[in-house]
C-alpha positions as CSV (number, residue, x, y, z in Angstrom):
1,M,-0.3,-0.1,0.1
2,T,1.5,3.0,-1.2
3,I,0.5,6.6,0.4
4,A,0.7,9.3,-1.4
5,R,3.5,12.0,-0.3
6,V,1.3,15.7,-0.7
7,D,4.6,18.4,-1.4
8,R,3.9,21.4,1.0
9,P,4.3,25.2,-0.8
10,R,7.4,26.0,-0.1
11,P,7.9,29.6,1.0
12,A,8.4,32.4,-1.3
13,S,11.7,32.7,0.0
14,A,12.7,29.2,-0.8
15,V,11.6,29.5,-4.2
16,A,13.4,32.6,-4.8
17,K,16.4,31.0,-3.5
18,A,16.3,28.4,-6.5
19,S,15.2,30.3,-8.9
20,G,18.4,32.5,-8.4
21,S,16.9,35.6,-7.8
22,A,16.8,36.0,-3.8
23,P,19.5,38.7,-3.6
24,A,17.4,40.9,-5.6
25,L,15.4,42.5,-3.0
26,P,18.9,43.4,-0.7
27,H,21.0,44.1,-3.5
28,R,18.1,46.7,-4.9
29,R,18.4,48.3,-1.5
30,Q,22.1,48.2,-1.4
31,R,22.2,49.8,-4.6
32,R,20.0,52.7,-3.4
33,R,21.2,53.3,-0.2
34,S,24.8,53.9,-2.2
35,R,23.3,56.3,-3.9
36,L,22.0,58.1,-1.3
37,T,25.4,57.9,0.1
38,A,27.1,59.5,-2.9
39,L,24.4,62.2,-3.2
40,A,25.1,62.9,0.1
41,F,28.6,63.5,-0.5
42,V,28.1,65.3,-3.7
43,A,25.2,67.5,-2.2
44,P,27.4,69.9,-0.8
45,L,30.1,70.2,-3.7
46,I,26.7,71.1,-5.7
47,A,25.2,73.6,-3.3
48,Y,28.6,75.1,-3.6
49,L,28.9,75.4,-7.6
50,A,25.2,76.5,-7.3
51,A,25.6,79.5,-4.9
52,F,29.0,80.5,-6.4
53,Y,29.1,80.0,-9.8
54,L,25.6,79.0,-11.3
55,Y,24.0,82.1,-10.1
56,P,26.4,84.6,-10.2
57,L,26.3,83.6,-13.9
58,Y,22.6,83.5,-13.8
59,R,22.6,87.3,-12.5
60,N,25.6,88.5,-15.2
61,L,22.9,87.0,-17.9
62,D,20.2,88.9,-16.5
63,L,22.2,92.1,-16.0
64,S,23.5,91.9,-19.8
65,L,19.9,91.3,-20.8
66,R,17.8,94.1,-18.8
67,D,18.3,98.0,-19.0
68,Y,19.3,98.5,-15.2
69,T,20.2,101.7,-13.7
70,V,20.8,102.3,-10.2
71,R,17.1,102.9,-9.0
72,S,15.9,99.9,-10.8
73,F,19.0,97.4,-9.9
74,V,17.7,98.5,-6.2
75,A,14.1,97.7,-6.9
76,G,14.4,95.0,-9.2
77,D,12.2,96.4,-12.1
78,A,14.8,96.6,-14.8
79,P,12.8,96.2,-18.3
80,F,14.0,93.6,-20.6
81,S,16.2,94.8,-23.3
82,G,17.1,92.0,-25.3
83,W,20.7,91.8,-26.8
84,D,20.8,96.3,-27.3
85,N,23.7,95.9,-24.0
86,F,25.7,93.5,-26.5
87,Q,25.0,95.6,-29.7
88,K,26.1,98.8,-27.5
89,V,29.1,97.2,-26.4
90,L,30.0,95.9,-30.3
91,D,29.6,99.3,-31.5
92,D,31.5,101.7,-29.0
93,P,34.9,102.8,-30.3
94,T,36.4,101.2,-27.2
95,F,35.7,98.2,-28.0
96,R,37.9,96.9,-30.9
97,P,41.1,98.6,-28.6
98,A,40.1,96.5,-25.7
99,L,39.7,93.4,-28.0
100,R,43.0,93.9,-29.7
101,H,44.8,94.7,-26.0
102,T,43.1,91.8,-24.4
103,M,44.0,89.2,-27.1
104,V,47.8,90.9,-27.1
105,F,48.0,91.0,-22.9
106,T,47.1,87.5,-22.9
107,F,48.9,85.9,-25.9
108,V,52.2,87.5,-25.4
109,S,51.8,86.9,-21.6
110,I,51.1,83.4,-22.2
111,A,53.9,82.5,-24.7
112,F,56.5,84.9,-22.5
113,Q,55.7,82.6,-19.4
114,Y,55.6,79.0,-20.9
115,V,58.9,79.1,-22.8
116,I,60.4,81.2,-19.4
117,G,58.8,79.1,-17.2
118,L,59.8,75.7,-19.6
119,A,63.4,76.8,-19.4
120,L,63.5,77.2,-15.9
121,A,61.8,73.5,-15.7
122,V,64.6,72.0,-17.6
123,F,67.2,74.0,-16.0
124,F,66.1,72.8,-12.1
125,N,65.1,69.4,-13.4
126,R,69.1,68.3,-13.4
127,H,69.5,67.4,-9.8
128,F,72.1,69.7,-8.3
129,R,72.7,70.9,-4.4
130,L,70.8,74.4,-4.9
131,A,68.3,73.6,-7.2
132,P,65.4,73.4,-4.4
133,T,66.8,76.8,-2.5
134,L,66.4,78.5,-5.9
135,R,63.3,77.0,-7.4
136,A,61.9,78.1,-4.0
137,L,62.9,81.8,-4.5
138,F,61.7,81.5,-8.1
139,L,58.1,80.9,-6.3
140,I,58.0,84.1,-4.3
141,P,56.5,86.6,-6.9
142,W,54.0,83.7,-7.2
143,L,53.4,84.0,-3.6
144,L,53.6,87.8,-3.1
145,P,50.0,89.3,-2.9
146,L,49.0,90.8,-6.4
147,I,49.1,94.3,-4.9
148,V,51.8,93.8,-3.7
149,S,53.6,93.2,-7.0
150,A,51.7,95.3,-8.7
151,S,52.8,98.4,-6.3
152,T,56.3,97.3,-7.1
153,W,56.3,97.1,-10.3
154,S,54.2,100.7,-10.4
155,W,57.3,102.0,-8.3
156,M,60.0,100.5,-10.5
157,F,58.2,101.8,-13.8
158,N,57.7,105.3,-12.4
159,S,59.1,108.1,-14.7
160,E,60.6,110.2,-12.5
161,S,61.7,108.0,-9.1
162,G,61.4,104.8,-10.9
163,V,64.4,102.1,-10.7
164,L,64.2,101.2,-14.6
165,N,65.0,105.1,-15.3
166,Y,67.6,105.8,-13.1
167,F,69.8,103.0,-14.9
168,L,68.7,104.6,-18.3
169,H,70.4,107.8,-17.0
170,F,73.2,106.1,-15.4
171,F,73.6,105.0,-19.2
172,G,72.6,108.5,-20.7
173,V,69.5,107.1,-22.0
174,D,66.5,110.0,-21.6
175,P,64.1,108.7,-19.2
176,V,60.7,106.8,-20.3
177,G,57.4,107.1,-19.1
178,W,56.7,103.5,-18.8
179,L,53.3,103.9,-17.4
180,T,52.2,107.5,-18.6
181,S,53.2,106.9,-22.5
182,P,50.4,105.2,-24.6
183,D,53.1,103.4,-26.6
184,W,55.1,101.7,-23.7
185,A,51.9,101.3,-21.1
186,L,50.4,98.0,-22.3
187,T,54.5,96.5,-22.6
188,S,54.8,97.5,-19.0
189,V,52.1,95.5,-17.5
190,I,52.6,92.6,-19.9
191,V,56.2,92.4,-18.7
192,A,54.5,92.2,-15.2
193,N,52.1,89.8,-15.4
194,I,55.0,87.9,-17.1
195,W,56.8,88.1,-14.0
196,I,54.5,86.9,-11.9
197,G,53.3,84.1,-14.2
198,V,56.3,82.2,-14.6
199,P,56.4,80.5,-11.5
200,F,53.1,78.6,-12.2
201,N,54.6,77.5,-15.1
202,L,57.7,76.6,-13.8
203,V,55.8,74.6,-10.7
204,I,53.3,72.0,-13.4
205,L,56.1,71.9,-16.2
206,H,58.5,70.7,-13.7
207,S,56.1,68.3,-12.0
208,G,55.1,66.9,-15.1
209,L,59.0,66.6,-16.1
210,Q,59.4,64.1,-12.9
211,N,57.3,62.3,-14.6
212,I,59.2,61.2,-17.6
213,P,60.9,57.8,-17.0
214,P,64.7,58.6,-16.7
215,E,65.2,55.2,-18.6
216,L,65.0,57.1,-21.8
217,Y,67.3,59.8,-21.6
218,E,69.5,56.9,-20.7
219,A,69.0,55.6,-23.4
220,A,69.4,58.6,-25.6
221,A,73.0,59.6,-23.9
222,L,73.7,55.9,-24.8
223,D,72.8,57.0,-28.5
224,G,74.9,59.8,-28.3
225,A,72.2,62.3,-28.6
226,S,72.7,65.8,-28.1
227,A,70.7,68.2,-25.3
228,W,68.7,69.9,-28.2
229,Q,67.9,66.5,-29.7
230,V,67.2,64.9,-26.3
231,F,64.5,67.6,-25.5
232,R,63.0,68.1,-29.0
233,R,62.4,64.1,-29.5
234,I,61.5,63.1,-25.7
235,T,61.2,66.3,-23.0
236,F,59.1,68.4,-25.3
237,P,56.6,65.2,-26.7
238,L,56.1,63.4,-23.8
239,L,55.2,66.8,-22.1
240,R,52.5,68.1,-24.7
241,P,49.3,66.9,-21.9
242,V,51.2,69.2,-19.1
243,S,52.1,71.7,-21.7
244,A,48.7,71.7,-23.1
245,I,46.4,72.3,-19.3
246,T,49.0,74.6,-18.4
247,L,48.5,77.1,-21.3
248,L,44.9,76.7,-20.7
249,L,44.8,77.7,-17.3
250,G,46.8,80.2,-18.2
251,L,45.0,81.9,-21.0
252,V,42.1,81.8,-18.5
253,Y,43.8,83.4,-15.8
254,T,45.2,85.9,-18.0
255,L,42.0,86.6,-20.0
256,K,40.2,87.9,-16.8
257,V,43.7,89.8,-15.3
258,F,42.1,93.1,-13.9
259,D,43.7,93.9,-10.7
260,L,47.4,94.3,-12.0
261,I,46.2,96.3,-15.4
262,W,44.3,98.8,-12.8
263,I,46.7,99.3,-10.1
264,M,49.6,100.2,-12.7
265,T,47.9,102.2,-15.3
266,K,43.8,102.0,-14.5
267,G,43.8,101.2,-18.2
268,G,45.5,104.6,-19.5
269,P,46.7,106.8,-20.4
270,G,43.3,107.0,-22.2
271,D,42.6,103.0,-23.8
272,A,46.5,102.4,-24.1
273,S,46.1,99.3,-22.0
274,S,42.3,99.2,-21.5
275,T,41.1,95.7,-21.7
276,L,37.9,93.9,-21.7
277,A,38.2,93.1,-18.1
278,T,39.3,96.4,-17.1
279,W,36.6,97.9,-19.3
280,S,34.1,96.0,-18.1
281,Y,34.8,97.5,-14.9
282,Q,34.8,100.9,-15.8
283,L,31.3,100.5,-17.0
284,G,30.0,99.3,-14.2
285,F,31.6,100.8,-11.6
286,G,33.8,103.3,-12.6
287,T,31.7,106.1,-13.2
288,L,28.8,108.1,-10.8
289,L,26.3,106.7,-13.5
290,P,27.2,103.4,-13.5
291,K,26.2,101.2,-16.9
292,F,25.5,97.8,-15.3
293,G,24.3,96.2,-18.4
294,P,27.2,97.1,-20.8
295,G,29.6,96.2,-18.2
296,A,27.7,92.5,-17.7
297,A,28.0,92.1,-21.7
298,V,31.5,92.7,-21.8
299,G,31.6,90.2,-18.7
300,N,30.1,87.7,-20.5
301,L,32.2,88.2,-23.8
302,L,35.3,87.1,-21.7
303,I,33.7,84.1,-20.6
304,L,32.3,83.2,-24.0
305,I,35.6,83.2,-25.0
306,A,37.2,81.5,-22.3
307,L,34.5,79.2,-23.2
308,V,35.4,78.5,-27.0
309,F,39.4,78.4,-25.9
310,G,38.0,75.3,-23.0
311,L,36.0,73.6,-25.9
312,L,39.1,73.6,-28.1
313,Y,41.3,72.2,-25.6
314,I,39.0,69.2,-25.0
315,R,38.8,68.3,-28.7
316,V,42.5,68.7,-29.4
317,Q,42.7,66.3,-26.0
318,R,40.5,63.9,-27.7
319,R,42.0,63.9,-30.8
320,Q,45.2,63.2,-29.2
321,E,44.0,60.2,-27.0
322,A,42.2,58.6,-30.3
């Protein structure tokens, strides 16, 4: 006699284990918890970017699209003017000289800062006893407050009591109006900016040189390569990624240089050393009747120029990686 065995229904957990889907619910909870944890860590950064980058950018764009006066700026009822402020800026006779001075100031400064910084980085890459001390001394212009550096250069370039004119007089050369002559004002602020920016290039490029394998230099020495061949075939090609980011950061920083020029020349004499950054300040805060809209429009043009060069850098990097 056989007794039929009736199978009891198994619990859902047992069925889930048998089918291999048991960890599904705990796994989902774990993933959700991980996402919430990651969001909690990222939230302060998002709040910081929103408060100090996105909101000021939005306010600057709003200023450039409305007809703000002092009263409407306080009351907050400025009428919408569209692209009128940008048109006023583009039609202003100061725009072209300011744009030209900005380009000259930026590219000449970056070129000399990079070349001098690269030469010093290669020099200090040779290990000798005084290398750390000398490298630390070269960082002084970078560490000094900018107002101190600008004031020092203003004193050196002073037409009457400056050190440079004293040496020129010592050699029988007539004094030069470094900061008061339209022919020399822009050159003077460029020289000061190069002096300030060289240490940054030195530090970044020197760190890039430290990552080049020394075996490559040893192999080049065994092959009898000259110093110039080693630099052209090994150092410079392997330094291209670091050079690219150095030039991009230098470009973004130099485009917006304001305090150095303002302290030394205030954009003068006339508009001889005026750039987009100083002109934006003059429009927004340099007169008794500030033009907030056009000043913000000039600032947005600077942001647009920096954005274009940033996108070009990203595109070049992708091509190199491909």
